[in-house]
Backbone as a ProteinNet text record, in pm:
[ID]
protein_1_A
[PRIMARY]
XXXXXXXXXXXXXXXXXXXXXXXXXXXXXXXXXXXXXXXXXXXXXXXXXXXXXXXXXXXXXXXXXXXXXXXXXXXXXXXXXXXXXXXXXXXXXX
[TERTIARY]
10327.2	10453.6	10552.7	10665.3	10762.9	10853.7	10933.5	11019.2	11124.5	11177.4	11280.3	11222.7	11103.4	11040.7	11011.7	10964.6	10934.6	11060.1	11169.5	11295.2	11345.7	11333.7	11378	11293.5	11160.1	11072.8	11099.9	11123.8	11155.2	11285.7	11385.7	11514	11497.9	11419.9	11395.5	11319.6	11224.6	11150.4	11241.2	11327.9	11422.4	11519.1	11566	11656.4	11588.7	11461	11386.4	11372.8	11347	11334.2	11466.4	11576	11708.4	11740.2	11708.9	11735	11648.8	11524.9	11437.5	11491.9	11538	11596	11724.4	11807	11930.6	11900.1	11798.1	11757.3	11712.2	11636.4	11590.3	11708.8	11805.2	11923.3	12004.7	12021.4	12098.1	12024	11890.9	11812.6	11831.8	11826.3	11843.7	11983.7	12083.1	12220.8	12238.7	12178.3	12187.7	12119.5	12006.4	11933.7	12018.6	12085.2	12172.1	12287.3	12345.8	12456.2	12408	12286.9	12231.7	12206.6	12157	12133.3	12264.4	12366.4	12497.2	12554.3	12542.2	12589.9	12514.5	12385.9	12304	12345.8	12372.5	12416.1	12550.2	12641.7	12773.5	12761	12675.3	12655.4	12597.6	12505.2	12446.8	12553.3	12638.9	12746.4	12841.2	12877.4	12967.5	12902.2	12774.3	12703.7	12698.1	12671.1	12666.9	12805.8	12909	13045.8	13084.6	13041.8	13073.6	13008.6	12892.3	12825.1	12900.5	12971.3	13045	13188.9	13234	13373	13415.6	13336.9	13380	13398.8	13311.9	13325.1	13454.2	13484.3	13606.9	13731	13729.4	13843.9	13864.9	13756.4	13766.2	13819.8	13772.5	13817.4	13966.4	14010.5	14151.7	14239.5	14194.5	14272	14285	14175.9	14179.9	14274.6	14269.2	14359.6	14505.3	14532.4	14670.1	14718.8	14632.3	14670.3	14699.2	14616.6	14635.3	14765.4	14791.7	14914.5	15037.5	15031.2	15145.1	15164	15055.8	15063.8	15117.1	15067.5	15106.8	15224.9	15270.9	15380.7	15339.9	15214.8	15160	15203.9	15305.9	15358.7	15263.3	15188.2	15092.9	14983.9	14932.6	14830.7	14889.2	15012.4	15080.7	15102	15138.5	15156.2	15023.4	14915.3	14783.2	14743.9	14766.3	14735.2	14824	14950.9	15043.9	15003.8	14952.5	14908.6	14791.5	14717	14604	14643.8	14773.1	14821.7	14809.4	14796.8	14781.8	14912	14974.1	15098.8	15075.6	15147.2	15137	15270.3	15288.6	15409.5	15368.6	15445.2	15415.1	15454.6	15363.1	15393.2	15477.9	15575.2	15656.9	15570.7	15604.2	15527.5	15545.5	15435.7	15439.9	15502.3	15597.2	15661.2	15584	15553.9	15476.7	15561.4	15501.2	15571	15577.3	15685.3	15699.5	15681.6
-110.6	-164.7	-48.7	-70.9	38.3	33.3	133.2	150.6	40.9	-5.4	-110.5	-239.7	-277.5	-399.2	-385.3	-268.7	-244.4	-260.3	-204.4	-213.2	-356.8	-429.4	-570.4	-652.3	-631.7	-704.1	-665.9	-538.1	-491.7	-554.1	-557	-617.2	-766.3	-836.2	-979	-1000.1	-911.8	-921.1	-900.2	-800.2	-774.3	-891.1	-944	-1058.8	-1179.5	-1202.6	-1313.4	-1293.2	-1170.9	-1141	-1163.7	-1118.5	-1137.7	-1286.5	-1361.9	-1506.1	-1576.1	-1531.3	-1591.3	-1565.3	-1443.5	-1410.6	-1490.9	-1500.4	-1578.5	-1725.2	-1777.8	-1916.3	-1937	-1842.9	-1853.5	-1850.3	-1763.8	-1756.4	-1885.2	-1938.4	-2062.4	-2179	-2181.5	-2287	-2282.4	-2162.2	-2145.4	-2188.8	-2150.2	-2187.9	-2339.5	-2399.7	-2544	-2616.7	-2565.4	-2626.4	-2620.8	-2509.1	-2497.1	-2597.1	-2612.8	-2708.1	-2850.9	-2882.2	-3015.9	-3042.1	-2942.3	-2958.2	-2980.4	-2905.8	-2922.5	-3061.7	-3106	-3238.9	-3346.7	-3330.4	-3425.8	-3431.1	-3316.2	-3310.5	-3380.2	-3357.1	-3423	-3573.8	-3617	-3761.2	-3826.1	-3758	-3810	-3819.6	-3719.4	-3720.9	-3838.6	-3859.9	-3970.7	-4104.5	-4117.8	-4242.9	-4270.1	-4168	-4185.7	-4216.6	-4156.4	-4183.4	-4327.5	-4379.6	-4518.4	-4615.4	-4580.9	-4667	-4669.1	-4561.5	-4553.4	-4603.7	-4636.5	-4677.7	-4794.6	-4901.4	-5011.3	-4966.3	-4877.8	-4826.7	-4746.6	-4660.8	-4581.4	-4670.9	-4773.3	-4864.1	-4936.4	-4980.4	-5049.8	-4956.2	-4834	-4735.3	-4705.1	-4683.2	-4653.3	-4772.5	-4893.1	-5012.9	-5027	-5002.8	-5011.9	-4907.8	-4786.4	-4681.9	-4715.3	-4767.3	-4803.9	-4919.2	-5017.6	-5129.2	-5080.1	-4989.9	-4935	-4856.1	-4773.5	-4694.2	-4784.8	-4888.8	-4980	-5061.9	-5109.7	-5194	-5116.3	-4995.6	-4917.2	-4825.4	-4818.4	-4728.9	-4582.8	-4552.8	-4417.5	-4330.8	-4249.2	-4166.5	-4054	-4000.9	-3894.1	-3945.1	-4062.9	-4121.7	-4157.1	-4207.4	-4236	-4110.3	-3999.8	-3872.4	-3821.1	-3840.1	-3797.9	-3875.6	-4005.1	-4086.5	-4046.7	-4021.1	-3982.3	-3847.4	-3757.3	-3626.2	-3640.7	-3750	-3775.5	-3864.7	-3893.4	-3973.1	-4122.1	-4164	-4306.5	-4354.8	-4450.9	-4505.6	-4650.6	-4691.3	-4827.9	-4865.7	-4994.7	-5041.5	-5142.9	-5144.9	-5237.6	-5377.3	-5470.2	-5610.7	-5667.4	-5752.4	-5810.8	-5892.6	-5886.4	-5959.8	-6110.1	-6180.5	-6325.3	-6390.5	-6480.8	-6551.5	-6678.4	-6708.1	-6829.6	-6953.1	-7051.4	-7175.2	-7268.6	-7351.6	-7446.3	-7583.6
16659.9	16616.8	16614.4	16675.7	16678.4	16556	16543.3	16426.7	16414.9	16525.3	16522.1	16466.1	16510.9	16459.9	16309.8	16269.9	16129.2	16043.5	16089.4	16013.7	16007.2	16116.3	16117.8	16019.9	16023.7	15932.5	15786.6	15762.8	15627	15579.2	15665.6	15631.6	15601.4	15682.1	15657.5	15526.6	15496.4	15370.3	15250.6	15257.9	15148.5	15134.9	15246.8	15244.4	15179.9	15212.8	15152.8	15002.3	14961.1	14818.2	14744.8	14803.3	14743	14732.5	14836.5	14833.8	14729.4	14711.5	14610.1	14469.5	14445	14314.5	14291.6	14393.4	14383.7	14356	14420.9	14398.8	14254.6	14199.5	14061	13964.3	13989.4	13902.7	13908.9	14026.7	14041.6	13976.3	13986.4	13922.3	13771.2	13714.7	13570.5	13527.1	13602.7	13571.5	13580.5	13682.2	13699.3	13583.6	13538.4	13427.2	13299.2	13274.9	13157.5	13164.5	13282.3	13298.9	13276.2	13323.4	13302.7	13154.6	13083.2	12939.6	12864.6	12901	12836.9	12864.9	12987.7	13024.6	12949.1	12935.5	12861.5	12714.9	12656.5	12516.5	12499	12591.8	12584.1	12599.6	12691.3	12712.3	12587.8	12521.6	12399	12289.5	12278.1	12178.9	12203.4	12328.8	12363	12329.6	12362.6	12335.5	12185.8	12106.6	11961.7	11906.4	11963.9	11919.1	11946.7	12060.7	12094.3	11996.2	11945.7	11848.7	11715.7	11684.3	11558.1	11568.7	11689.1	11711.1	11622.4	11610.2	11521.8	11376.7	11330.5	11194	11179.2	11276.4	11272.2	11273.6	11358.4	11366.7	11233.6	11174.3	11045.8	10937.4	10937.4	10839.3	10855.4	10978.9	11004.1	10967.2	11001.3	10967.1	10816	10744.5	10598	10538.6	10590.9	10541.8	10571	10691.4	10726	10639.3	10616.3	10528.8	10388	10339.6	10206	10197.1	10296.6	10296.4	10303	10384.7	10397.4	10270.2	10212.1	10092.3	9972	9952.6	9835	9861.7	9985.1	10018.8	10003.2	10031.1	10015.1	10133.2	10111.3	10220.2	10258.8	10161.8	10194.7	10287.9	10258.8	10344.3	10481.3	10480.7	10607.2	10689.6	10622.7	10693.1	10748.9	10672.3	10718.9	10844.8	10843.6	10961.9	11080	11052.9	11158.9	11219.3	11136.8	11186.6	11282.2	11269.2	11358.2	11476.8	11488.6	11601.3	11580.1	11455.8	11424	11362	11427.6	11374.1	11332.2	11231.5	11182.1	11122.2	11103	11035.9	10929.7	10825	10715.5	10756.8	10741.1	10771.8	10658.9	10692.2	10585	10491.1	10363.6	10263.1	10286.4	10275.2	10295.7	10171.8	10194.7	10083.8	10057.1	9931	9900.7	9930.8	9993.2	10026.6	9907.2	9899	9787.7	9835
[MASK]
++++++++++++++++++++++++++++++++++++++++++++++++++++++++++++++++++++++++++++++++++++++++++++++

């Protein structure tokens, strides 16, 4: 085997080793990204299950703020991007 063939084979061996290491690093990075995505998906799924409870809570707070004229509670809701208006009081019919 001459020197040129030896160098070509050595270069190919080093290239294969570099590619194997690069593949391992990319696999590890991909696995971390998949775990993060899975965690986010689980968080979203759990949040969707609590949505009716959150809506009920916000509606109750808005009703309370409107009924009692509680400006602090209204300001707190407004700071969270929740707007509401007080419904006119119902007049009893005769």
